[in-house]
VOBA-1610 file (N, C-alpha, C; in pm, whole numbers, padded with zeros to 5 digits, always signed):
BEGIN
Met-03658-01831+06131Met-03530-01762+06128Met-03522-01681+06000Glu-03487-01556+06016Glu-03483-01464+05903Glu-03351-01478+05826Asp-03362-01471+05692Asp-03241-01478+05608Asp-03159-01350+05623Asn-03031-01365+05610Asn-02942-01249+05611Asn-02971-01166+05486Pro-03007-01037+05500Pro-03042-00957+05383Pro-02923-00933+05289Phe-02803-00956+05335Phe-02686-00932+05251Phe-02640-01056+05175Ser-02698-01168+05202Ser-02650-01292+05142Ser-02680-01302+04993Tyr-02776-01228+04942Tyr-02811-01238+04801Tyr-02755-01123+04717Asn-02684-01034+04777Asn-02629-00921+04703Asn-02497-00959+04634Thr-02475-00898+04522Thr-02347-00916+04454Thr-02286-00779+04427Ile-02157-00777+04418Ile-02087-00652+04388Ile-02017-00670+04255Arg-02039-00574+04165Arg-01977-00578+04033Arg-01897-00450+04011Asp-01809-00454+03913Asp-01728-00337+03875Asp-01649-00280+03992Val-01585-00368+04066Val-01502-00323+04178Val-01359-00317+04131Glu-01296-00202+04153Glu-01154-00185+04118Glu-01077-00158+04246Thr-00963-00224+04259Thr-00883-00202+04379Thr-00792-00082+04368Asp-00755-00042+04249Asp-00677+00080+04224Asp-00576+00109+04334Ser-00478+00023+04348Ser-00369+00039+04446Ser-00420+00044+04589Gly-00519-00037+04620Gly-00566-00044+04758Gly-00700+00022+04781Asp-00735+00125+04706Asp-00864+00190+04722Asp-00970+00108+04650Ile-01090+00108+04699Ile-01198+00034+04633Ile-01299+00135+04582Phe-01335+00120+04455Phe-01434+00206+04393Phe-01548+00117+04346Ile-01668+00150+04383Ile-01784+00075+04338Ile-01847+00155+04226Gly-01866+00089+04111Gly-01913+00159+03992Gly-01795+00197+03907Asn-01808+00300+03830Asn-01700+00344+03743Asn-01628+00462+03806Lys-01497+00456+03805Lys-01417+00566+03858Lys-01401+00669+03746Gln-01441+00789+03771Gln-01429+00895+03672Gln-01312+00985+03710Leu-01224+01006+03617Leu-01112+01096+03641Leu-01148+01233+03588Asn-01136+01331+03671Asn-01166+01468+03628Asn-01037+01546+03620Phe-01015+01607+03506Phe-00899+01692+03488Phe-00950+01833+03466Asn-00904+01920+03549Asn-00938+02061+03531Asn-00816+02129+03473Phe-00836+02195+03361Phe-00726+02267+03301Phe-00780+02395+03239Glu-00694+02490+03235Glu-00731+02618+03178Glu-00691+02618+03031Val-00785+02661+02947Val-00756+02669+02804Val-00647+02774+02784Pro-00541+02740+02709Pro-00433+02836+02687Pro-00483+02965+02624Lys-00430+03074+02671Lys-00465+03205+02618Lys-00402+03222+02479Val-00480+03270+02387Val-00432+03294+02251Val-00356+03426+02249Asp-00232+03421+02201Asp-00147+03541+02198Asp-00092+03560+02057Ser-00175+03617+01970Ser-00134+03641+01831Ser-00020+03741+01821Asp-00011+03832+01915Asp+00093+03935+01910Asp+00233+03874+01916Ser+00250+03769+01995Ser+00384+03710+02005Ser+00429+03648+01873Ile+00337+03585+01801Ile+00371+03528+01670Ile+00401+03641+01571Leu+00322+03746+01574Leu+00346+03859+01483Leu+00482+03924+01509Lys+00519+03936+01636Lys+00651+03992+01670Lys+00762+03899+01621Leu+00741+03769+01636Leu+00838+03670+01588Leu+00857+03683+01437Val+00747+03695+01364Val+00752+03708+01219Val+00828+03835+01180Asp+00795+03947+01245Asp+00865+04073+01214Asp+01014+04060+01238Glu+01051+03998+01349Glu+01193+03985+01381Glu+01266+03895+01282Tyr+01205+03781+01247Tyr+01274+03686+01160Tyr+01266+03720+01012Lys+01180+03810+00975Lys+01181+03857+00836Lys+01306+03941+00809Lys+01363+03996+00915Lys+01480+04084+00903Lys+01612+04009+00896Ile+01614+03881+00931Ile+01741+03810+00931Ile+01758+03731+00802Ser+01882+03704+00769Ser+01910+03632+00644Ser+01922+03482+00669Cys+01915+03409+00561Cys+01928+03263+00568Cys+02069+03220+00608Glu+02165+03310+00597Glu+02303+03277+00631Glu+02338+03313+00776Ser+02246+03373+00848Ser+02275+03419+00984Ser+02283+03303+01083Asp+02352+03327+01192Asp+02363+03227+01298Asp+02227+03197+01360Glu+02143+03300+01373Glu+02010+03282+01430Glu+01928+03184+01347Phe+01934+03202+01214Phe+01857+03114+01127Phe+01913+02971+01131Arg+02044+02958+01133Arg+02105+02824+01141Arg+02064+02754+01270Ala+02056+02828+01379Ala+02016+02769+01507Ala+01872+02718+01501Ile+01785+02796+01439Ile+01645+02752+01424Ile+01636+02631+01334Lys+01711+02632+01225Lys+01711+02517+01133Lys+01757+02390+01202Glu+01860+02401+01286Glu+01910+02284+01359Glu+01803+02228+01452Glu+01736+02317+01524Glu+01628+02273+01614Glu+01515+02209+01535Leu+01479+02269+01424Leu+01371+02216+01342Leu+01408+02081+01282Glu+01534+02064+01244Glu+01580+01935+01190Glu+01562+01822+01291Asp+01578+01854+01420Asp+01557+01751+01523Asp+01415+01696+01517Tyr+01316+01783+01500Tyr+01177+01738+01492Tyr+01148+01659+01365Lys+01224+01687+01259Lys+01199+01622+01130Lys+01253+01480+01122Lys+01340+01443+01214Lys+01395+01307+01211Lys+01362+01236+01342Pro+01371+01104+01340Pro+01335+01028+01460Pro+01417+01068+01583Arg+01349+01072+01694Arg+01412+01109+01820Arg+01515+01004+01858Pro+01635+01045+01898Pro+01740+00949+01933Pro+01700+00862+02052Asn+01752+00741+02053Asn+01735+00645+02163Asn+01591+00598+02183Arg+01512+00603+02078Arg+01375+00551+02085Arg+01357+00451+01972Asp+01278+00347+01997Asp+01248+00251+01892Asp+01165+00318+01784Ile+01207+00304+01661Ile+01138+00366+01549Ile+01037+00266+01495Ile+00909+00294+01517Ile+00807+00202+01467Ile+00709+00273+01373Gly+00723+00402+01358Gly+00642+00477+01262Gly+00508+00523+01319Leu+00448+00616+01247Leu+00323+00678+01289Leu+00210+00575+01304Glu+00192+00492+01203Glu+00083+00396+01205Glu+00092+00303+01325Asn+00211+00249+01350Asn+00228+00157+01463Asn+00214+00229+01597Lys+00258+00352+01604Lys+00242+00429+01729Lys+00095+00447+01762Leu+00015+00483+01661Leu-00128+00499+01684Leu-00195+00366+01716Met-00150+00259+01651Met-00206+00127+01682Met-00172+00086+01825Asp-00051+00115+01870Asp-00013+00086+02008Asp-00101+00161+02107Gly-00148+00277+02067Gly-00236+00357+02152Gly-00383+00329+02128Asn-00413+00219+02058Asn-00551+00181+02025Asn-00626+00295+01953Arg-00556+00359+01859Arg-00616+00469+01783Arg-00610+00442+01633Lys-00653+00322+01593Lys-00660+00290+01451Lys-00751+00388+01376Asp-00848+00442+01448Asp-00943+00535+01388Asp-00876+00662+01335Leu-00756+00692+01381Leu-00688+00814+01339Leu-00586+00793+01227Ile-00556+00670+01193Ile-00442+00640+01106Ile-00451+00710+00970Glu-00560+00696+00900Glu-00570+00755+00765Glu-00560+00907+00769Glu-00633+00968+00861Glu-00627+01113+00876Glu-00486+01157+00915Ala-00426+01085+01006Ala-00291+01120+01055Ala-00189+01116+00942Lys-00194+01013+00859Lys-00099+01004+00747Lys-00119+01119+00649Glu-00245+01149+00620Glu-00276+01258+00526Glu-00227+01393+00580Tyr-00257+01423+00705Tyr-00218+01552+00763Tyr-00067+01562+00782Lys-00005+01453+00818Lys+00141+01452+00835Lys+00208+01482+00701Asp+00162+01416+00595Asp+00218+01440+00461Asp+00195+01583+00415Lys+00078+01636+00445Lys+00047+01775+00408Lys+00143+01871+00477Phe+00169+01848+00606Phe+00262+01936+00675Phe+00405+01916+00625Ala+00444+01793+00594Ala+00579+01767+00543Ala+00604+01845+00414Lys+00503+01853+00327Lys+00517+01932+00203Lys+00535+02079+00235Arg+00460+02126+00331Arg+00473+02267+00372Arg+00612+02295+00426Leu+00662+02205+00508Leu+00794+02221+00568Leu+00902+02232+00460Met+00891+02149+00356Met+00987+02157+00246Met+00972+02287+00167Arg+00848+02330+00144Arg+00822+02451+00067Arg+00884+02574+00133Tyr+00878+02579+00264Tyr+00926+02697+00336Tyr+01060+02674+00406Glu+01136+02582+00354Glu+01264+02544+00415Glu+01360+02662+00433Phe+01358+02757+00341Phe+01452+02869+00350Phe+01383+03003+00379Ser+01263+02995+00431Ser+01193+03116+00475Ser+01222+03134+00624Thr+01290+03240+00656Thr+01332+03259+00795Thr+01214+03270+00890His+01114+03348+00854His+01003+03365+00948His+00913+03242+00953Gln+00893+03171+00841Gln+00812+03049+00842Gln+00880+02940+00927Thr+01010+02931+00914Thr+01085+02833+00992Thr+01073+02864+01141Ala+01079+02991+01176Ala+01064+03031+01316Ala+00924+02998+01368Ile+00823+03021+01285Ile+00686+02988+01324Ile+00673+02837+01345His+00722+02759+01249His+00712+02613+01260His+00777+02562+01388Leu+00896+02609+01416Leu+00967+02564+01536Leu+00891+02602+01662Thr+00839+02723+01666Thr+00763+02768+01782Thr+00640+02680+01805Leu+00566+02653+01699Leu+00446+02571+01712Leu+00478+02428+01750Leu+00580+02371+01690Leu+00618+02233+01725Leu+00655+02223+01873Gly+00729+02321+01922Gly+00765+02321+02064Gly+00643+02330+02154Lys+00546+02414+02116Lys+00424+02428+02196Lys+00340+02301+02192Ile+00332+02240+02074Ile+00257+02114+02063Ile+00319+02008+02152Glu+00450+01994+02145Glu+00519+01893+02226Glu+00494+01916+02375Glu+00507+02039+02419Glu+00488+02072+02560Glu+00345+02044+02606Arg+00249+02092+02531Arg+00109+02074+02571Arg+00065+01928+02564Phe+00109+01857+02461Phe+00072+01715+02449Phe+00128+01637+02568Asn+00256+01657+02597Asn+00318+01580+02705Asn+00267+01621+02843Thr+00225+01746+02859Thr+00174+01793+02988Thr+00028+01756+03010Tyr-00055+01772+02908Tyr-00199+01753+02926Tyr-00255+01623+02868Ile-00206+01582+02755Ile-00266+01468+02685Ile-00212+01335+02735Val-00081+01327+02753Val-00021+01200+02799Val-00084+01152+02931Pro-00106+01239+03031Pro-00172+01189+03153Pro-00313+01133+03127Leu-00386+01194+03036Leu-00519+01141+03003Leu-00507+01002+02943Ile-00414+00986+02851Ile-00393+00856+02786Ile-00351+00752+02889Lys-00254+00787+02974Lys-00203+00691+03073Lys-00309+00652+03175Asn-00404+00741+03202Asn-00510+00710+03298Asn-00630+00642+03232Gly-00616+00607+03105Gly-00721+00532+03037Gly-00844+00611+03001Ser-00830+00741+02981Ser-00944+00823+02942Ser-00998+00776+02807Glu-01126+00795+02789Glu-01190+00758+02663Glu-01132+00840+02548Asn-01130+00782+02429Asn-01077+00850+02312Asn-01144+00985+02288Glu-01274+00992+02313Glu-01347+01117+02291Glu-01293+01227+02382Lys-01262+01192+02506Lys-01209+01291+02600Lys-01069+01335+02558Val-00987+01240+02512Val-00852+01272+02465Val-00861+01362+02343Asp-00949+01329+02249Asp-00965+01410+02128Asp-01013+01551+02159Leu-01105+01562+02253Leu-01154+01694+02293Leu-01042+01776+02357Ala-00963+01713+02441Ala-00851+01783+02505Ala-00749+01828+02400Ile-00719+01744+02303Ile-00625+01781+02196Ile-00678+01902+02120Ser-00805+01898+02085Ser-00864+02010+02010Ser-00866+02137+02093Thr-00907+02126+02219Thr-00924+02243+02305Thr-00792+02304+02350Leu-00694+02219+02378Leu-00568+02268+02437Leu-00456+02291+02335Ile-00467+02225+02220Ile-00358+02233+02123Ile-00406+02292+01990Ile-00494+02223+01923Ile-00529+02257+01784Ile-00595+02395+01774Gln-00703+02416+01845Gln-00777+02542+01833Gln-00695+02664+01876Pro-00635+02662+01996Pro-00562+02783+02035Pro-00441+02813+01947Leu-00369+02710+01903Leu-00252+02736+01820Leu-00290+02783+01681Ser-00397+02728+01624Ser-00439+02776+01491Ser-00493+02918+01500Gln-00560+02953+01609Gln-00606+03091+01628Gln-00489+03186+01649Glu-00390+03139+01723Glu-00273+03221+01753Glu-00194+03257+01627Val-00181+03162+01537Val-00097+03182+01419Val-00174+03242+01301Met-00304+03244+01309Met-00388+03290+01198Met-00351+03430+01150Ala-00324+03520+01242Ala-00291+03658+01203Ala-00160+03666+01126Ala-00067+03577+01155Ala+00063+03578+01089Ala+00060+03500+00958Asp-00020+03392+00954Asp-00024+03308+00834Asp-00154+03228+00832Pro-00254+03273+00757Pro-00382+03202+00754Pro-00375+03065+00687Thr-00264+03031+00621Thr-00252+02898+00561Thr-00207+02793+00663Leu-00168+02836+00781Leu-00135+02741+00888Leu-00265+02709+00961Thr-00341+02619+00904Thr-00474+02585+00952Thr-00468+02480+01062Ala-00585+02447+01114Ala-00595+02341+01214Ala-00540+02209+01158Lys-00564+02183+01030Lys-00511+02061+00967Lys-00359+02060+00970Gln-00298+02175+00945Gln-00151+02183+00948Gln-00099+02159+01091Ile-00169+02215+01190Ile-00129+02194+01329Ile-00140+02046+01364Arg-00247+01981+01320Arg-00261+01836+01341Arg-00149+01761+01270Gly-00114+01806+01150Gly-00005+01743+01077Gly+00126+01751+01153Met+00150+01863+01218Met+00269+01878+01302Met+00267+01776+01416Met+00151+01763+01478Met+00137+01668+01589Met+00163+01525+01543Tyr+00111+01490+01427Tyr+00131+01353+01377Tyr+00274+01331+01330Met+00339+01433+01277Met+00480+01419+01240Met+00563+01388+01366Met+00535+01460+01473Met+00609+01436+01597Met+00575+01300+01657Thr+00454+01255+01637Thr+00416+01120+01682Thr+00500+01017+01608Gly+00506+01027+01477Gly+00583+00932+01396Gly+00732+00935+01426Asn+00781+01050+01471Asn+00924+01063+01502Asn+00954+01049+01651Cys+00861+00991+01725Cys+00882+00952+01866Cys+00890+01069+01964Tyr+00833+01183+01932Tyr+00830+01294+02027Tyr+00701+01292+02110Leu+00597+01227+02058Leu+00469+01217+02128Leu+00428+01071+02137Lys+00383+01031+02255Lys+00343+00891+02277Lys+00192+00883+02296Trp+00131+00784+02232Trp-00012+00763+02241Trp-00048+00638+02320Ser+00052+00562+02364Ser+00022+00439+02438Ser+00032+00463+02588Lys-00033+00376+02664Lys-00034+00389+02809Lys+00102+00360+02872Ser+00182+00274+02807Ser+00310+00233+02868Ser+00417+00336+02846
//
């Protein structure tokens, strides 16, 4: 009598994933288009805001919006940058994140009453928040490897925004853009954890 050929086989790395069965590793593929760099829009913004005074309603409105990013987001538990990164299993980023966040905080104070710099900062912070929450959060929630998350951050946020702003202000480097991202992380605008 012949043995059943299937009796000695074993199955490993099986995930049920809400009813579906995957044998081996499930790879998530995200296709996204790299944002188009539009330096002209930043240059137009700079030209427009260089013409307004610090006492104008337009400048006050920008300052109010920018102040929101500078303080913790309402109705969220305040645990700080370091704990947020630890919750997202990103201890590897903590030292760099603190350094870049502090560097950007100094810049923010230095240009507090510069109308065009304030407009640039607000524009970039808004773009970082939108892109992070649209592209990066789904990667994190789906358990993507840190390398994939880091590549997406660089490709979709850091590189295009630093290229976009370079013509208007070459001191707004990739490090400054990262500092903006980490400031928003510490103030609960960006989440690095799966939950």
